[in-house]
C-alpha positions, 0 to 999 in steps of 0.5 A: 710122492707128495700126492701119496703122502697127502692121501695118507695124511687125509686117510689117517685124519678121516679114519680118526674122526668120529662116525657121522651116520645119516639119521634124518627122518627121511630115511628108514631106521634100516637105511640109517644103520646102513649109512653107518655101516657104509661110513665104517666100511670106507675106513681102513682096517676092521672098523666096519666089523667092529661097528657092526658087532657093537651095534648088534650088541647095543641092540641086544642090550636095548631089547633085552635089558634083563639079559647079560649081553657079552661085551668083548673087544672086536679083536677078541676071537671067539676061540680065545674066550671059548665063546660060541659066537659074538653073542650067546643069547638063550640057546642062540649063538649070534655071529656078526660078520661083514664078510661071510666066509665058508668058515663061519658056516663050516666051522662055527655054525657046525660046532654050534649045532653039535653043541645044541645051539641055534646059529644066527648069522648077521651080515650086511644086506648086500651079503645075505644071498651070498651067506645063504649060498655059503650055508647051502654049500656046507649043507646047513640050509634050514639049520642056520638063520641068516639075516641082515644086520640092518633088518635085525636092528631095524626090526628090533627098534620098530617093534619096541617103538610100536611102529611109531616113526618118532619113537623109532627115531628116538630109539635109534638115537638111544641105540647109538648112545648105548653103542657109544657107551659099549665102544668107550668101555671096550675099544681103545679106538675113539674113532669108532664112536658116533658123533651125536652132536 
């Protein structure tokens, strides 16, 4: 019984600490993002989904400063707000999910296509193949873009940095700062913040 109680206290303590991704120069930008998502995944609840959504939102804000990027709490469902996805940029509905399921494709992406929108589904790197299979299962191959969260963010930062390593690292830190601003403004849980110490 004591062991169980100690584990609960430890889990609660570590779940309340800020995230500390590995942003060393030895890792690629994508690997640093993957490090952050892995740490969030190790926490209880829906921390990983919230981190992924706000990372993508921060990346979109960084890349498209003249475009208004939605900023909803992770727990706000698309149906509650009549949003076509987590983000709508131009005519593209962006869906960010850590665990892609049939409904993302059969419901959300199908609705996007019927509304004349282009669906983009972002998933963790290790889920890309499964997500593509889900899209195929509902006949949406070629109609839906599936990409990894890590690649989406890394490509944006690398392109903006002119493919210069030092500049890409600075932009990654800037992305994490913007992420923290979004989370502090939107989410009630401070454990979703990144420790940039």
